[in-house]
C-alpha positions, 0 to 999 in steps of 0.5 A: 223783353224775351230772349230765346236761345237755340242749339241742337244736338246730334247730326242730320246725317242719315247714313247709319252705317257710319259710326258717328251718325247719331240715331237722334237729333234734337233742337232745344230752346232756352228762354229767359226774361233776363239773360244776365244771370245765365251769362254770370253762370257761364262766366263763373263756370269757366273761371273755375276751370283749371288752366289747361281747360282755358284754351278754347277762347273762353267757350265751353262745349258740353261734349268736351267738358269733364262730367263734374263740370257738366253736373255743376252747370246743371245744378246751378241752372236748376236754380235760375229763372228760365224755361226749356223746350225741346223737340226730338227726332228718331231719325230712322222715322224721318220721311225720305224726302226730308232726309234729302232736304236737311236745311228744310228739315231743320227750319221746319223743326225750329219753326214748330217750337216757335209756333208752340211758344206763340200758340201756348202764350209762353210769351206775352203777345206784344213782348219783343222777342230776341231769338238767337241761334248758334251758328251752324252754317257757313253759307250766308245764303242758308243763314239768311234763308233761316232768318227770313223764314222764321221771322216771316212765319212768326210775324205772319202767323202770330203777329209777334215782334221777333228779331232773329240773329245768328251768333257764335257761342263766343259772341253770346254766352247764353248759347253755351248754356243752351249747348249744355242743356241740349247735350243733357237732354240728348244723352237721355235719348241717344245713350239712355243716360238721364243723370244730367237730364234729371237735374234740369227736368223741372225747367222743361215745359215741353218735350215732344217727339217729331215723327213718333 
C-alpha cells in the first residue's frame, strides 16, 4: 500500500504590493510504502524539544521551529525510505485567468503531480493509494470538490485505486513531515537558501517548474 502526503508552501495571493505575498508557490508530495518510520521520526523530534516548544498540541510547523530542529529533521529524513516530488510556480508567470481561480489552480497543480506519479509508474498499477492532503480550506464544498476531482482524474485516466482524504497535521503526523520537506524546498526558491534542501535532495525524484 502506498501513502502520499501533500502539503504546500507559499501562498496563492497575487497582489505583490503586499509584504506577505510570496513570489513562489509550490506543492510537495512525500510518498512511502510504510509510514510508521516517518511517524516515529516526528514523535521523537517533538519529544526532544524543550517544554516551551510543546504548546502547539504536539504539532510541528517548520516555519515556527528553530533552525537546529529543522536541520535535525532533514538529517534524519535523509536516512528514511521515502520519495519526494515537487512542482513550483513563479507566480508572476501564472496566467491571469488562473490567478482569479485559485482553487482551480491548486487542484490543477496537484493533479499534475499525481499524473506524473502514475505515468512514470512510481507506484505499482494495482497498488492501493492512500492520498492524504493537509487541510487548507474551511469550506466543505471546496474540500469535497478537491477530493472528487483528484479521485476522478486518477481513476479515469490511469485506472488506479486511490482514496483521497483531507486531515489536519494533528490527525496525521506524516503531514508534519511533508510540511518540513516543502518548507525546505520553498526556501531554496523564495530566499536562495538551499541549506535544508541540500540535506534532503537525494530523496527528490522530480522537481519541476510550472509556467517557466
